[in-house]
N, C-alpha and C positions, 0 to 999 in steps of 0.2 A: 554603429551603435555598440556592438559587442566589443570591438577593439577599444572604444573609449572606456567601457567598463573595465576591461582588462588593464588598461593603463592606470585607472584610478585605484584598482585593487593592488596592482604592483607598487604604486606609489605609497599606499598605506602600509604595505608589507615592508618596504624599505625603511620608512619612518619608524616602524615598530621594532624591527630586528637589525637594522643597519647592515643588511645584506641584499645584494641584487638577486631577484628571482631568476632561476634558471629555467623552470618549467611552469607554465600556467595552463592547466588542463581543465576544460569544461567537463563537468560531471553530468551523468544522465539526467534527463528531465524528470522531475517528480510530478506529483499530482497538483502542485501549487504553481503560482506564478513566480516563485523564487528561483533565482539562478545561482548555481554553485560552481565554484572553481577550486581545484587543488593547486596550491602554489608551493613550489619547492625551491630551496636554495641549497647552499653547501651544507648547512647545519639544521635547517628547519623545514617542516612540512605542515601546512595549515590549510584549513578550509575557509575560503572567502565566500560570503553570502551577499548577493545583491537583491534587494527587494524594495520596490517603490512604495509599498504600503508602510508608511512610517509608524503608524499606530501599532501594527503587528511587530515591527522591529523593536519598538520601545517595550512592548510586553515581553518579548522573548529575552531581551537584554536584562530587564528587571528580574524576571523569573530565574534566569540563569545565575545572576548574582546571589539571589537569596538561596537557591538550591545549593550552590557551591559553598556558601557560608554554613549551611546546615548539613554538610558532608554527604550530599546526594551525588551519585555518579552522573554528571552531565558535562558537556564539553566546556572547557575553560574559555572565556572570552578574552582575547589578547588585545584587541583594539576595535574601535568603532568610529565611523565617520557618518553621522546621522544625516548631515546635509547632502551627502552623495549616496545615501541608502546602502552603505556597505559596512560590514563588520567581519572581523577575523576570529575564527574559533578553532579549537583544538581538532586535530585530525585523528579521528577514531578508527580509521581504516574503512573498509568497504563491506565487511560481513555483518549482516543483520541476523537476528535470531531466526527470522523466516528462512534466510539463506542456509543457515546451519541445519535447520530442521529438514528442509527439502533435500539436503545433501545426505543426511544420515537415516531418514525414516525409510521404512519398507512397508508400503501400503498403509494400513492402519496401525502398524506397530511403531510405537514411540520408544526408541532406545533410552536407557537410563540417563545417558549424557544430556539428551534433550529435556527430559523431565526435570533434571536437576537445574538446568539453565532456566527453565520456566519458573522453578521454585525460587531461584535467585532473583529473577525479575519481579515476581509478585511480592517477595519480601521487601525489595527496594521500593516497589510501588507503595506498600503500606507505610514505609518510612517517609516517603515523599508526601503522601496524602495527609499524614497525621503530624509528624514532627518536622518534616522538611519544609513545610509551608509557613513556619513561624516567621513573621516579619514581612509577608507579602502585602503590598498595597494593591488591593483588588480593584481599585478605581483605574489602574493602568491596564487591567485585563481587557482583551478585545475579542469579539465585539460586545460582550456582556461581562459584568463583574461577577455574575453568578449564573448557574444553570437553574434559572427560575421559571416561573409560569410562562413568560414570554418566550424564553429559549425553547422550552419543551413544545409549546404550540407551534413555533416555527418548524420544528422537526416533524411534527404530526401533519402539518399542512403540506410539507415537502413530500411526505409519503402519499398524501391524498391526491395532490395535483400532478406529481411527476411519476407516480407508479399506479395507484389505484385507478385513475381515470383511463389508463391504457389497457386495463384487464378486461373491460367489458362488463364487470360486475355492477349491477344496479344497487344503489344505496340511497337511504334517506339522509339528505344533507344535515338536517337539524338533529336527527337522532344520533348521527355520527359525531356531530359537534358536542352534543351532550355527553356522549361516551368519552370523548377526548378530555373534557373537563373533569369527568369522574376519575380518569386515569391520572391526570395531573394532580388533582387533590390528593390522591393516594401517594403518588411518588414524593410529593413535598412533605408528607408526614415523616419521612425518613430524616434522620439528622443530617444537616447539610453544611456543617461548619468545618469542612475539609477541603483539600485541593482536589479538583476534578481535572484530570489530564486532558480529557475530551477525545483524543484520538490515540488511545493506548492500544497498540497492536504490535505484533512481532516485527513488522517492517520498520517500526520506530524504536526498536531496541537493538543497539549495536553490541557486538561481541568484540571486546578489545582486551587483549592479554588475558583472555578467558574470564573476564568480568563483564557484567552487563552495564550499559550506559544508555541513558534516555536522550532522545532528540525530538524535535518537532512538537514541543509542548506550548507553542505560542498561542494556541486557542484555549488554553486552560483557564479555569475560573473556580469560584467556590461552588461546592456541590456535595453530593452524597458519595460515600465510599463505594457503593455497589456498582455505579455506572462503569468505572474503569475495569474492574475485574470481569464484568459481563462483556465488555468490549473485547478484551484479549482472549477470553475463553471461547467466545462465539465469533471470532474473526473468520470470515468466509473462506479465504484462501488457505488459512492454516489448517482448517478441517480437522480439529482435534477430536479424537475418539471420545465417546461419552464417558467411559470409565476414567479416562485421564482427566477430563473436565472435573469430574466429581472429586478426584484425588487432589487436584490443584486448588479447587475451591476450598476444600477442607484445610489445606495447608495455609491458604491465605487467611481464613477466619482464625485459625489457631495462632498464626503469627501476629496478626493485628490485635487479637485478643490479649496478647502479652503487653500491648502498649496502652490500650483502652479497654473498658468493659464492653463486651459484645453479647447481646442476647442472640444466640445462634438461630433460634426459630424465627424470631422477628427479622433478623438480618436476611435470612434465606427467602422469606416472603417478599421483602422489598427487592431483593436481588432478582427474583424471577420477573418482577414487573419491569425492572430496569433492562433485563434482557430484551423484553418486548419493545421498549422504546428504542433501544439501540438497533434492533433488527429492522424496525419500521423506518428509522432514520436512514439506515444503509440501503433499504429498498428504494427510498426516494432517490438516492444518489445513483443506484444501479438503473433505476427506471429512466432517469434523465440521460445518463451516459449510454445505456444499452437500448432501451425501447425507443427513445427519441433520436439519439445520435447514431444508433445502429452499430455500436462498438461491441463486437461479439464477446470479448472476455468479460464485459460487465453483464451481458445476458447470461453467460455461463455461471457467473457468481450468484445470480438470482436463485439458481437451483440449490446451491449450498444454503442460502438463507431460508428457502422453503423447507429444506430438510431440518434446519435448526428450529424453525417455527413449529413444525409437526412434532418434534421431540419434546418441546417445552409447553405447548399450548394447554394441555390438560392439567398442568401443575400451577398455572397462573390463576389463583382463586379470584382475584379482583375482576377477571373477565366475566364472571357470573353476573356482575352488576352492569355489564356493558353488552347488552344483547346484540346491538347492531354491529359493533366492532367484532364481536366473537363470531357472528354469522359470516361476516366478510372474510375473516382470516381462515375460517374452515372451508369456505368456497374457493379460495384462491387456487389451490392445486387442481380444482375441477373446471376452472374457467376455460371454455372452448377457445375463445379468442386468444387468451394468454398462452395456452398450450400450442396453438398454431404458430406462435412466435418462437416459443422455446424448442418445440419439436420440429425443426426445419427438416425438409427432405434432402437438401443438398449436403454433400460432404464439405466440411470446413477444413481447409489446409492452413495451418498456422505456421508461418515462416518467420524465424527469428535470427537476427544477427547478434553476435555476442563476443565478448572479450574473454579469452581463457584465463585472464587474471581473476575473473569473478566466478568462473565455473559455468557449466552447461545449464541453460535456463530450465526451470521446472515446467513440466507439462500441466497447465491449468485445467485441461479437460479431465484429468483424473485417471487417464489411461496409462500414463507413464511411457517411457520408450520413445519411439520415433527415430528419424534419421538424424545423424550428426555428422557434418562434413567439416574436416579440418583444412582450412585454406592456407595454413602457415608455410607450406612448402613453396608457395608462389612468392616471387619477389615482392617485398613490402614497399609500397609507394610512400608509406609514412616515414621511411628513412631518408627520403629525398626532400630537401628543404622546401622546395616550392609546392609540395603536396601535403606538408604536415598539417596545415590548417584546413585542408579540404577533406571530403569524405567520398565514399564509393558512389555517391549520386552525382558528383560533379564531373563535367565532361572531360576535364583534364585527366582525372584519375581513370575514368572509363577508357579513354584513348590509350593511356599507358598500359592498362591491364590487357586490353584487346590486341595490343601489339606483341603480347607474349604467347608463344605456341601452347604452353601448358595450360593457359586459361581456357582455350577452346577444347583441349583434350579433357580437361577436368569437367567442364560444363556438359560436354556430350555424355560423359559417364553418369553425371548427376541426372540428366534428363532421362536416361534409360532406367535408372533405379527408381526415381520418383514417379515416372509415368507408369511403370509396372505396378507400383504400390497404389497409385491413385485409381487405376482401372480396377484392381482387385477390391479396393475399399468401396468403390461405387457399386460394384456388382454384389457385394455382400452387405450393402446398405449400412456400412459403418458411418459414423457421424464426424469423426475427427482424425486428422493425420497431422503429425508434428514433424517439421523439418528445420534443422538448426545449422547455421553456418558460423564457425568460430575462427577468429584470427587473434593476433597479439593484443590489439587495442580495441577491436570491435568497431573500427572506424572506416577502413578502406576496403580490404578484400572481402570480408564477410558481408558488408553492406552491399557491395557490388553484386555478389552472387545471389543474395537474398532478393534484391531488386530484379535481377534478371530472371530468376526462377518464378517470381511472382507474375511477371509479364507473360512468361511462357505458359504457365498453367491457365491464366485467364484467357489466353488466346486458343487453347487447345482442349479445355475440359469445362464441363458444366459444374463448377465448384465455387464455393465462397472462399476467397483468399484473405486471410488476416495477416498483415505484414507488420512486424514489430522490430524496431531497432533498439535493443536494450540499452545502448549507450547514448540514445537520444538524437541520433543523426537522421 
């Protein structure tokens, strides 16, 4: 199947640029069902997208055309083949605003370079929302033309059924439904004749030639200004310090206020309510992925969301009219069942394979540091033609690496170092240990050693192991 997709993308590439593709590289898996490839020839490098959801493709292509016409920094669309679910877009590189932030920040200190990039991004956001949307046919937007009552109720029910039900907190279904309707009534009083990006976060902001570009806006629709600025400032993984949030919000309001009239007090009141709906929507996602599917990094993200909620809840005046919802939100951090899930007794060892082209992965536990092992001194199977399309989980690659003396010497050293750390972390009741393996492409050697260490730790220690291949293998 994948080879067939590669053939079709290569064919579209040739028809578009009249050059044979030399490299077709599958990019890391994202949170969606879309598949991305980087295609390179002698003179061109583009991103090919394969997505079987035709309505989503049509929405993205239409929005990209309008944004480009209105001078918004989005990828240029070079070609499309709707029948085969493929389109070619501009290659903006690999660095997101999130990547740059994690590379340069030091604990809660945001350097000026990052603050300035965020300011660029939110200025571009205001342009996109207010002027860049001129000409959009919202009937093409998917799955809804607007962030309306139905859309908001979907998000609230997602929170209720995929998160709240797992916490053990008792609630009155009818009273909560009444509060949901009160919240929706208030949110829809804000002016909604703007473009709402829907998933505006640092992971969807590319840094290209030191300018910011937006990607993954196919879920956008008509809505209020406040939703997107709340999304990016309260993004769980970014963990922006409170004083920086305030500075960036003021910058956004001042900039947008140069384009349209903004009542700052009224804007801020709606903004706080939109923070609430965004946090609740995210908790629904984290609840499903973490509490139901048991994926640890989503469980860890819940803690950031609870911190955000605690910091903002007293400022959301509309909550005074929603007694059941307010009670629930205040009880969340005290839920015994919930805390038993979050405050696990076992040490979690997170093992990641990565490509040095993208840099060392960020430690989502918030501790920073951890072990980083460079596998590049070992012969690279990726340079051998028959292994190029394989990865470190495939038997052929495993056999190749295990025939090398240095593989065993290296792993024996790794076992000694990580075992010592694991024993000490367990004795001191630490909760998280990070171990990273890097190689050139993050496909063969790093994947092999990450898999091997994962098996070793599971067999020898009472720990939870989270294995992440950042290149998607």
